[in-house]
BAZA-494531 format. One record per residue (C-alpha): x, y, z; residue in three letters. Coordinates in Angstrom, 3 decimals, decimal comma. Last residue first. Example, Ala and Ser with C-alpha at 12.3 -4.5 7.8 and 13.67 -1.06 7.14 Angstrom:
REM BAZA-494531
NODE          u          v          w   res
NODE     13,670     -1,060      7,140   Ser
NODE     12,300     -4,500      7,800   Ala
REM end
This chain:
REM BAZA-494531
NODE          u          v          w   res
NODE     24,255      0,959     36,345   Val
NODE     26,089      3,837     35,220   Ile
NODE     25,612      3,749     31,352   Pro
NODE     28,582      2,213     29,518   Phe
NODE     28,663      3,734     26,381   Leu
NODE     27,235      6,716     26,844   Pro
NODE     24,947      7,960     24,001   Glu
NODE     26,495     10,095     20,976   Gly
NODE     29,639     12,011     21,397   Lys
NODE     28,935     13,169     17,785   Thr
NODE     31,403     12,920     14,645   Ile
NODE     30,269     14,307     11,363   Lys
NODE     31,210     12,068      8,436   Lys
NODE     31,357      8,933     10,768   Ala
NODE     34,308      7,106     11,115   Ser
NODE     34,887      7,919     14,901   Leu
NODE     31,451      6,794     16,083   Arg
NODE     31,504      3,829     13,816   Asp
NODE     34,508      2,227     15,466   Thr
NODE     33,258      2,947     18,794   Ile
NODE     30,486      0,948     18,351   Asp
NODE     32,341     -1,300     16,189   Lys
NODE     34,520     -2,000     19,232   Ser
NODE     31,318     -1,935     21,594   Ile
NODE     29,930     -4,885     19,813   Asn
NODE     33,162     -6,891     19,494   Pro
NODE     33,917     -6,478     23,426   Met
NODE     36,825     -8,963     24,121   Ile
NODE     37,981     -9,847     20,720   Pro
NODE     37,187     -6,366     19,472   Asp
NODE     38,914     -4,703     22,515   Ile
NODE     42,494     -4,114     20,492   Tyr
NODE     40,712     -2,834     17,740   Lys
NODE     38,805      0,189     19,882   Ala
NODE     41,899      0,821     21,464   Ile
NODE     43,638      1,656     18,104   Glu
NODE     40,887      3,902     17,088   Cys
NODE     40,754      5,371     20,737   Ile
NODE     44,548      6,252     20,223   Leu
NODE     44,276      7,723     16,895   Ala
NODE     41,198     10,115     18,355   Cys
NODE     43,961     10,825     21,220   Leu
NODE     46,270     11,770     18,594   Gly
NODE     43,884     14,089     16,717   Ser
NODE     42,893     15,757     20,037   Leu
NODE     46,574     16,814     20,690   Ile
NODE     47,045     17,753     17,353   Ile
NODE     43,387     20,127     17,403   Gly
NODE     44,480     21,185     20,700   Ala
NODE     47,943     22,614     19,240   Glu
NODE     45,710     24,608     16,680   Glu
NODE     43,187     25,513     19,157   Lys
NODE     45,397     27,280     21,180   Lys
NODE     43,355     29,661     23,566   Thr
NODE     39,503     27,900     23,619   Lys
NODE     41,305     24,662     22,844   Val
NODE     43,846     24,761     25,578   Ile
NODE     41,087     25,076     28,108   Gln
NODE     39,289     21,660     27,723   Trp
NODE     42,359     20,091     26,986   Leu
NODE     44,062     20,746     30,054   Lys
NODE     47,158     19,415     28,656   Asn
NODE     47,924     16,972     32,211   Lys
NODE     44,392     16,369     32,564   Glu
NODE     43,670     14,978     28,982   Ile
NODE     47,001     13,069     29,051   Tyr
NODE     45,820     11,513     32,170   Gln
NODE     42,734     10,248     30,645   Asn
NODE     44,855      9,005     27,424   Ala
NODE     47,445      7,693     30,155   Phe
NODE     44,202      5,681     31,884   Ala
NODE     42,681      4,334     28,819   Val
NODE     46,207      2,938     27,660   Ala
NODE     46,612      1,166     30,744   Asp
NODE     43,401     -0,306     31,156   Glu
NODE     44,244     -1,881     27,480   Ile
NODE     47,620     -3,227     28,375   Glu
NODE     45,519     -4,604     31,675   Gly
NODE     43,373     -6,342     29,400   Ile
NODE     46,253     -7,836     27,781   Ala
NODE     47,431     -9,108     30,811   Glu
NODE     43,995    -10,697     31,994   Tyr
NODE     43,934    -12,440     28,535   Ile
NODE     47,701    -14,132     28,587   Glu
NODE     46,680    -17,152     26,370   Glu
NODE     50,109    -16,942     24,845   Asn
NODE     49,040    -15,158     21,790   Glu
NODE     46,682    -13,023     23,851   Leu
NODE     50,039    -11,370     25,527   Leu
NODE     52,180    -11,198     22,089   Lys
NODE     49,360     -8,900     20,422   Asn
NODE     48,686     -7,323     23,144   Arg
NODE     52,247     -5,824     23,094   Asn
NODE     51,195     -3,659     19,897   Lys
NODE     49,414     -0,975     22,054   Leu
NODE     51,755      1,984     21,029   Asn
NODE     51,166      4,835     22,743   Arg
NODE     50,794      8,654     21,076   Pro
NODE     48,828      7,796     18,620   Ser
NODE     49,693      8,716     14,902   Pro
NODE     48,778     12,211     13,356   Val
NODE     45,905     12,942     10,552   Ala
NODE     44,800     16,384     11,508   Val
NODE     41,274     17,693     12,514   Pro
NODE     38,807     15,199     13,088   Ile
NODE     35,457     16,347     12,177   Val
NODE     32,447     16,750     14,274   Gly
NODE     32,218     20,615     13,648   Glu
NODE     35,905     21,200     15,464   Phe
NODE     35,186     22,595     18,756   Glu
NODE     31,610     20,981     19,575   Thr
NODE     32,186     17,918     18,056   Glu
NODE     35,715     16,822     18,531   Val
NODE     35,285     18,074     21,941   Leu
NODE     32,032     16,014     22,478   Asn
NODE     34,092     12,754     20,640   Leu
NODE     37,149     13,208     23,104   Val
NODE     35,368     13,625     26,270   Arg
NODE     32,571     10,630     25,627   Ser
NODE     35,182      8,384     24,226   Val
NODE     37,495      8,525     27,574   Leu
NODE     34,434      8,692     30,103   Asn
NODE     33,652      5,215     28,243   Gly
NODE     36,588      3,916     28,695   Leu
NODE     37,419      4,696     32,087   Gly
NODE     34,563      5,996     34,325   Asn
NODE     31,995      3,868     32,860   Ala
NODE     34,194      0,597     31,542   Leu
NODE     37,185      0,589     33,953   Ala
NODE     36,168      2,093     37,380   Ser
NODE     32,299      1,770     37,287   Lys
NODE     32,559     -2,243     35,461   Tyr
NODE     35,340     -2,778     38,094   Lys
NODE     33,564     -1,907     41,081   Leu
NODE     30,205     -3,398     40,233   Asn
NODE     32,365     -6,574     39,628   Ile
NODE     33,929     -6,569     42,953   Lys
NODE     30,679     -5,538     44,835   Glu
NODE     29,002     -8,734     42,908   Ile
NODE     32,007    -11,150     44,143   Thr
NODE     34,701    -12,589     42,843   Ile
NODE     37,701    -14,897     43,830   Asp
NODE     40,303    -15,755     41,816   Gly
NODE     42,286    -19,027     40,889   Asp
NODE     44,770    -18,805     38,254   Gln
NODE     45,088    -19,671     34,630   Gly
NODE     43,585    -16,169     33,469   Phe
NODE     44,577    -13,733     36,031   Pro
NODE     41,856    -12,171     38,073   Tyr
NODE     38,744     -9,411     37,621   Leu
NODE     39,563     -8,681     33,586   Ser
NODE     37,997    -11,987     32,194   Leu
NODE     34,436    -11,799     33,301   Leu
NODE     34,503     -8,070     33,442   Leu
NODE     35,111     -8,102     29,902   Tyr
NODE     32,405    -10,386     28,910   Arg
NODE     29,937     -8,740     31,094   Thr
NODE     30,865     -5,581     29,497   Ala
NODE     30,128     -6,862     25,950   Asp
NODE     26,819     -8,631     26,890   Ala
NODE     25,392     -5,839     29,041   Gly
NODE     25,835     -4,889     32,309   Phe
NODE     22,421     -5,507     34,611   Gln
NODE     20,717     -8,063     31,946   Lys
NODE     24,130     -9,862     30,971   Ile
NODE     25,317     -9,787     34,805   Leu
NODE     21,885    -11,614     35,612   His
NODE     21,891    -14,188     32,877   Glu
NODE     25,284    -15,161     34,120   Pro
NODE     23,924    -15,989     37,086   Ser
NODE     26,101    -15,491     40,384   Ile
NODE     25,564    -18,439     42,682   Val
NODE     26,001    -16,797     46,285   Asn
NODE     23,139    -18,479     48,312   Gly
NODE     24,995    -21,311     50,778   Val
NODE     22,365    -23,840     49,346   Ser
NODE     22,712    -22,669     45,911   Lys
NODE     26,571    -23,026     45,869   Ser
NODE     29,505    -21,091     44,575   Met
NODE     32,626    -22,208     46,426   Lys
NODE     33,449    -19,817     49,245   Glu
NODE     35,811    -17,068     49,319   Asp
NODE     33,139    -14,111     48,285   Gly
NODE     32,441    -16,375     45,287   Val
NODE     35,319    -18,454     44,364   Thr
NODE     36,805    -18,925     41,182   Phe
NODE     38,529    -22,055     39,981   Tyr
NODE     41,403    -22,085     37,624   Gly
NODE     42,607    -22,595     33,898   His
NODE     44,009    -25,563     31,937   Ala
NODE     45,532    -24,762     28,823   Phe
NODE     46,194    -27,509     26,515   Ile
NODE     48,596    -27,495     23,635   Ser
NODE     49,546    -28,926     20,421   Lys
NODE     46,701    -31,446     20,222   Pro
NODE     48,392    -35,251     19,768   Leu
NODE     48,727    -36,794     16,253   Glu
NODE     46,763    -40,086     15,954   Ile
NODE     48,480    -43,333     15,858   Lys
NODE     45,554    -44,612     17,352   Leu
NODE     47,104    -45,823     20,701   Ala
NODE     48,993    -42,447     20,805   Met
NODE     45,278    -40,839     20,871   Leu
NODE     44,144    -42,781     23,535   Leu
NODE     47,311    -41,989     25,426   Ala
NODE     47,423    -38,519     24,281   Pro
NODE     43,341    -38,308     26,069   Trp
NODE     44,320    -40,444     29,450   Ile
NODE     47,370    -37,836     30,577   Val
NODE     47,149    -34,197     29,486   Ala
NODE     43,010    -34,054     28,902   His
NODE     41,719    -36,247     31,623   Phe
NODE     44,198    -35,767     34,172   Lys
NODE     43,486    -31,778     33,542   Leu
NODE     39,716    -32,087     33,902   Ile
NODE     39,692    -30,318     37,523   Asp
NODE     42,016    -27,646     35,685   Lys
NODE     39,363    -25,785     33,768   Gly
NODE     39,914    -26,712     30,112   Ile
NODE     40,906    -24,929     26,804   Leu
NODE     41,907    -27,870     24,514   His
NODE     44,604    -25,640     21,664   Leu
NODE     45,718    -25,896     18,600   Asp
NODE     43,748    -29,301     17,932   Ala
NODE     45,727    -31,341     15,515   Pro
NODE     43,611    -31,441     12,996   Trp
NODE     41,885    -28,603     11,293   Phe
NODE     42,336    -29,405      7,455   Lys
NODE     42,781    -32,967      7,798   Glu
NODE     39,583    -33,457      9,953   Phe
NODE     38,015    -30,872      7,532   Lys
NODE     38,575    -32,956      4,763   Lys
NODE     36,687    -35,914      6,241   Ser
NODE     37,870    -39,456      6,802   Lys
NODE     38,475    -40,194     10,350   Pro
NODE     37,125    -37,953     11,913   Trp
NODE     34,064    -35,651     10,969   Gly
NODE     35,894    -32,598     12,374   Leu
NODE     33,097    -32,564     15,464   Ala
NODE     33,999    -36,384     16,052   Ser
NODE     37,706    -35,840     16,689   Leu
NODE     37,115    -33,051     19,655   Tyr
NODE     34,271    -35,446     20,398   Asn
NODE     35,991    -38,076     21,513   Ile
NODE     36,821    -37,030     24,588   Leu
NODE     33,053    -37,077     25,671   Ala
NODE     32,995    -40,646     24,781   Asp
NODE     35,854    -41,404     26,980   Val
NODE     34,509    -39,806     29,940   Trp
NODE     31,134    -41,195     29,616   Val
NODE     32,271    -44,622     29,593   Tyr
NODE     31,196    -46,324     26,495   Val
NODE     28,118    -48,798     27,362   Thr
NODE     28,409    -52,608     27,770   Gln
NODE     26,492    -55,287     27,369   Ser
NODE     26,428    -54,473     23,367   Glu
NODE     30,053    -55,627     23,421   Asp
NODE     32,013    -55,044     20,202   Phe
NODE     30,112    -51,547     19,162   Pro
NODE     30,944    -50,618     23,114   Val
NODE     26,825    -48,855     23,292   Lys
NODE     26,565    -45,370     23,514   Ile
NODE     24,957    -44,286     26,623   Gly
NODE     21,748    -44,078     28,917   Trp
NODE     21,467    -48,082     29,429   Pro
NODE     24,598    -47,958     32,269   Val
NODE     24,263    -51,396     33,851   Asn
NODE     28,001    -52,130     32,781   Ala
NODE     30,226    -49,556     31,837   Arg
NODE     33,322    -48,814     29,417   Ser
NODE     36,840    -47,429     29,222   Ile
NODE     37,837    -48,311     32,546   Ala
NODE     41,819    -47,443     33,220   Ile
NODE     44,993    -48,939     33,234   Asp
NODE     46,843    -47,503     36,525   Thr
NODE     49,433    -44,911     36,418   Leu
NODE     51,810    -44,035     39,070   Gly
NODE     52,554    -41,197     41,096   His
NODE     55,361    -40,240     38,460   Lys
NODE     52,334    -39,753     35,988   Ile
NODE     50,648    -37,577     37,970   Phe
NODE     53,419    -35,949     38,836   Gly
NODE     54,686    -35,251     35,313   Ala
NODE     51,103    -33,704     34,896   Val
NODE     51,136    -31,408     37,920   Glu
NODE     54,946    -30,144     36,643   Lys
NODE     52,963    -29,559     33,351   Gln
NODE     50,167    -27,516     35,013   Arg
NODE     53,229    -25,100     36,371   Gly
NODE     53,433    -22,571     33,698   Glu
NODE     49,995    -21,932     32,321   Pro
NODE     49,912    -24,548     30,397   Met
NODE     50,630    -27,591     29,070   Ile
NODE     52,409    -27,654     25,451   Lys
NODE     51,845    -31,130     23,910   Met
NODE     55,542    -31,828     22,022   Lys
NODE     57,113    -30,171     24,936   Lys
NODE     59,893    -32,697     24,777   Leu
NODE     59,492    -33,925     28,648   Gly
NODE     55,719    -34,257     27,836   Ile
NODE     55,845    -36,352     24,739   Gln
NODE     58,510    -38,374     26,911   Lys
NODE     56,755    -38,838     29,726   Lys
NODE     53,941    -39,745     28,123   Leu
NODE     55,588    -42,661     26,068   Ser
NODE     57,222    -43,951     28,953   Glu
NODE     53,621    -44,113     30,777   Glu
NODE     51,786    -45,764     27,675   Phe
NODE     52,090    -49,254     29,574   Asp
NODE     50,340    -48,149     31,814   Leu
NODE     47,244    -46,616     30,022   Leu
NODE     46,202    -50,103     29,191   Arg
NODE     42,864    -49,970     28,186   Phe
NODE     39,912    -51,795     30,334   Phe
NODE     36,723    -53,219     28,982   Trp
NODE     34,209    -53,999     32,001   Asn
NODE     33,262    -56,065     34,435   Arg
NODE     31,757    -54,093     37,671   Glu
NODE     32,379    -53,740     41,212   Lys
NODE     31,810    -50,317     42,422   Leu
NODE     32,450    -49,225     46,022   Thr
NODE     30,804    -45,727     46,316   Ile
NODE     32,957    -42,559     46,964   Pro
NODE     31,634    -40,304     50,097   Lys
NODE     30,114    -37,034     48,551   Ile
NODE     31,765    -33,576     49,093   Lys
NODE     31,747    -33,317     45,258   His
NODE     35,744    -31,927     44,405   Glu
NODE     37,061    -32,881     47,344   Pro
NODE     35,705    -36,637     47,206   Cys
NODE     35,046    -37,820     50,372   Leu
NODE     36,617    -40,037     53,005   Gly
NODE     38,229    -37,071     54,740   Asn
NODE     40,119    -36,299     51,284   Glu
NODE     40,149    -38,883     48,595   Ile
NODE     42,324    -38,711     45,479   Asp
NODE     45,403    -40,824     47,186   Ser
NODE     43,011    -43,498     48,018   Glu
NODE     42,469    -44,048     44,264   Thr
NODE     39,302    -42,735     42,569   Lys
NODE     37,184    -44,356     39,564   Tyr
NODE     34,745    -41,397     38,250   Ala
NODE     31,585    -40,430     37,180   Glu
NODE     32,830    -37,117     38,766   Cys
NODE     29,475    -36,991     41,067   Gly
NODE     29,153    -40,990     41,270   Glu
NODE     32,486    -40,937     42,912   Cys
NODE     33,575    -44,654     42,459   Tyr
NODE     36,093    -46,659     44,836   Leu
NODE     37,313    -49,619     43,357   Gly
NODE     36,194    -53,151     42,308   Ser
NODE     37,127    -54,387     38,845   Tyr
NODE     36,636    -57,510     36,320   Glu
NODE     38,236    -57,539     33,384   Asp
NODE     38,535    -57,546     29,435   Glu
NODE     41,149    -56,196     27,740   Tyr
NODE     41,776    -53,194     25,375   Leu
NODE     45,510    -51,810     24,179   Ala
NODE     46,113    -55,354     22,942   Pro
NODE     50,072    -55,802     23,622   Arg
NODE     53,402    -54,809     21,964   Asn
NODE     54,846    -53,156     24,560   Lys
NODE     54,318    -49,678     23,359   Pro
NODE     50,187    -50,446     23,074   Thr
NODE     48,795    -52,463     20,185   Lys
NODE     45,104    -51,078     18,577   Ala
NODE     42,612    -53,687     17,506   Ser
NODE     40,253    -52,954     19,965   Lys
NODE     41,183    -49,233     19,933   Leu
NODE     40,397    -48,974     16,357   Gln
NODE     36,719    -50,739     16,986   Asn
NODE     36,508    -48,022     19,860   Leu
NODE     37,080    -45,242     17,619   Phe
NODE     34,899    -46,429     15,360   Glu
NODE     31,794    -46,671     17,974   Lys
NODE     32,763    -43,032     19,207   Val
NODE     32,593    -41,702     15,304   Ala
NODE     29,480    -43,095     14,405   Glu
NODE     28,055    -42,136     18,182   Glu
NODE     29,150    -38,147     17,356   His
NODE     27,284    -37,903     13,645   Arg
NODE     24,501    -39,692     15,588   Pro
NODE     24,179    -36,553     17,986   Glu
NODE     23,760    -37,356     21,749   Ser
NODE     27,075    -36,393     22,485   Thr
NODE     25,972    -32,645     21,571   Arg
NODE     28,377    -30,625     19,235   Leu
NODE     28,114    -26,873     18,712   Phe
NODE     29,915    -25,578     15,806   Asp
NODE     32,072    -22,679     14,504   Asp
NODE     31,254    -20,577     17,453   Tyr
NODE     31,172    -16,927     17,491   Ser
NODE     29,637    -16,811     21,222   Ile
NODE     27,996    -13,249     21,356   Gly
NODE     27,215    -13,483     25,471   Leu
NODE     23,299    -13,959     24,882   Gly
NODE     23,805    -16,231     21,913   Glu
NODE     25,873    -18,364     24,315   Trp
NODE     23,487    -18,277     27,087   Leu
NODE     20,701    -19,201     24,881   Lys
NODE     22,547    -22,094     23,019   Leu
NODE     23,460    -23,113     26,636   Phe
NODE     19,603    -23,258     27,646   Ala
NODE     18,878    -24,967     24,844   Gln
NODE     21,348    -27,943     25,350   Ala
NODE     19,230    -28,072     29,147   Asn
NODE     15,676    -28,734     27,684   Lys
NODE     17,420    -30,991     24,839   Asp
NODE     19,113    -33,196     27,459   Cys
NODE     15,638    -33,203     29,641   Phe
NODE     13,724    -34,338     26,395   Lys
NODE     16,280    -37,149     25,865   His
NODE     16,271    -38,110     29,010   Val
NODE     12,347    -38,517     29,512   Glu
NODE     11,548    -35,940     32,346   Met
NODE     10,276    -36,193     35,659   Asn
NODE     12,813    -33,900     36,882   Ala
NODE     14,472    -36,617     39,178   Lys
NODE     14,413    -38,778     36,621   Gln
NODE     16,211    -36,712     34,093   Ala
NODE     18,765    -35,778     37,207   Ser
NODE     19,016    -39,777     37,391   Lys
NODE     19,725    -40,208     33,396   Ala
NODE     22,677    -37,002     33,278   Ile
NODE     24,011    -38,852     36,209   Lys
NODE     23,989    -42,423     34,734   Ala
NODE     26,195    -41,256     32,096   Gly
NODE     25,519    -39,675     28,185   His
NODE     24,970    -35,948     27,402   Glu
NODE     28,360    -33,896     27,155   Asp
NODE     27,474    -30,543     25,523   Thr
NODE     29,204    -28,529     23,183   Gly
NODE     31,759    -26,093     21,935   Thr
NODE     33,956    -25,982     18,757   Leu
NODE     36,089    -23,013     17,268   Phe
NODE     37,208    -23,634     13,632   Phe
NODE     39,328    -20,646     12,827   Val
NODE     40,948    -19,716      9,558   Glu
NODE     43,571    -17,558     10,747   Gln
NODE     44,097    -13,980      9,381   Lys
NODE     45,027    -12,179     12,998   Asn
NODE     41,618    -10,831     13,424   Gln
NODE     40,303    -14,383     12,613   Arg
NODE     43,001    -15,437     15,627   Gln
NODE     41,656    -12,818     18,336   Phe
NODE     38,175    -14,153     17,587   Arg
NODE     39,110    -17,397     18,501   Ala
NODE     40,900    -16,186     21,689   Leu
NODE     38,058    -14,174     23,170   Val
NODE     35,895    -17,038     22,060   Asp
NODE     38,118    -19,376     24,095   Ala
NODE     38,187    -16,910     26,581   Ala
NODE     34,143    -16,292     26,732   Val
NODE     33,449    -20,088     27,079   Thr
NODE     35,677    -20,991     30,131   Thr
NODE     33,937    -18,187     32,094   Tyr
NODE     30,427    -18,783     30,780   Ala
NODE     30,995    -22,563     32,058   His
NODE     31,918    -20,774     35,507   Gly
NODE     29,311    -18,663     35,562   Ile
NODE     26,661    -21,105     35,385   His
NODE     24,744    -23,530     32,612   Pro
NODE     21,691    -25,322     33,738   Ser
NODE     21,668    -28,497     35,047   Gly
NODE     22,884    -31,999     34,504   Asn
NODE     23,994    -31,237     31,022   Leu
NODE     27,669    -31,602     30,943   Tyr
NODE     29,789    -29,055     29,409   Phe
NODE     31,775    -30,034     26,225   Ile
NODE     35,192    -28,874     27,438   Pro
NODE     36,231    -25,786     25,038   Thr
NODE     37,971    -26,403     21,771   Thr
NODE     40,297    -24,183     19,720   Ile
NODE     41,443    -25,462     16,408   Tyr
NODE     43,626    -22,429     14,677   Phe
NODE     44,447    -22,609     10,774   Lys
NODE     47,167    -20,638      8,914   Asn
NODE     48,193    -23,196      6,329   Met
REM end
């Protein structure tokens, strides 16, 4: 069966969705739409991570009951995804009963499981260590920079608790083998070495439960504990498919692609596969960890005042252009820097003066010189098939580059042939050139469909009309 199961991380609900959430989710949507275009049966999962001490504190700070706080913030994500045209197949919230049932079943099976060294996968112990409340994760000394968590710039607290632990160390050799054989592909290039480095540095057993955290899922065999929020969250990839027994799970598992930010690579490429190995569940086929972006060379922060709102971008440029702009500024997988100025410049150069101008020029000539009918059927003067290979390898930025090159080629083709002149003197020759450009624009429309589905349809509709007209600008100057 030709199936493709793609996931985003489930986003933490301690605040409103921001441009980083939009970046990951738009990228996943582009890849999901591309696979559907290629006749794959796609299951695209996203959702929200709603448990843990940090959520409870955020609700308390907002003077809201925690369930209502989660409902409000989940609705904000749903509204943004609707605004961006995200074509998810399921939006899972970890507070849903279907997820809680799967988490409890997973923990029960884990309690009975054995490690590769034939020891119980879980054991109870007391642990004292550094804990970052921002990450909701334990830290080692090597994780700390100048006494602070490098991600949240806060000092970890010393936490001492009796918890349930997973024997991650017993899976070290199995993980090395899986990574060495590339049974689970880790991308882009360089991330696999990072994961190998995590393992080489030395694994330690991990807590899979917390004491004194009431907002969470109770450990089924020890109700004094709640399931550690990261374990709870990872299981969403199974619970959304109705694991352990459902036709959907049998059909779509393993995940073809977990799309994540690089900050959660260790959870997905080390802890998650080890947990799956313990239950003898097939590993995901691939994990892609994209980079961070800064805003004006600084980390995005309300206090700095450099937050770029995705809603603002949609209002200014429209949903399709926003999708394009988010993914076209720097290579997907790398770190990059964005500013409103860079976004404005890209909009004008690539969309308004690029693709929009091309469509306007060509369709205007068809309308005014050929009575709105494409003169002859001729092939496109340029092939865009390399774009398929690029998107198959998650090279979204490079695929956009192929499209931009084709647009530039077409605009230069018009200039080189002085089409606006020869249409007056050599109409038959001009008709052939113009028809070829229409074929190229039709191809461009097809290839931009996963990125800008509404613009793609608009172009296709204009080209297939009985009487072609120039129409309104695709990308008005803003």
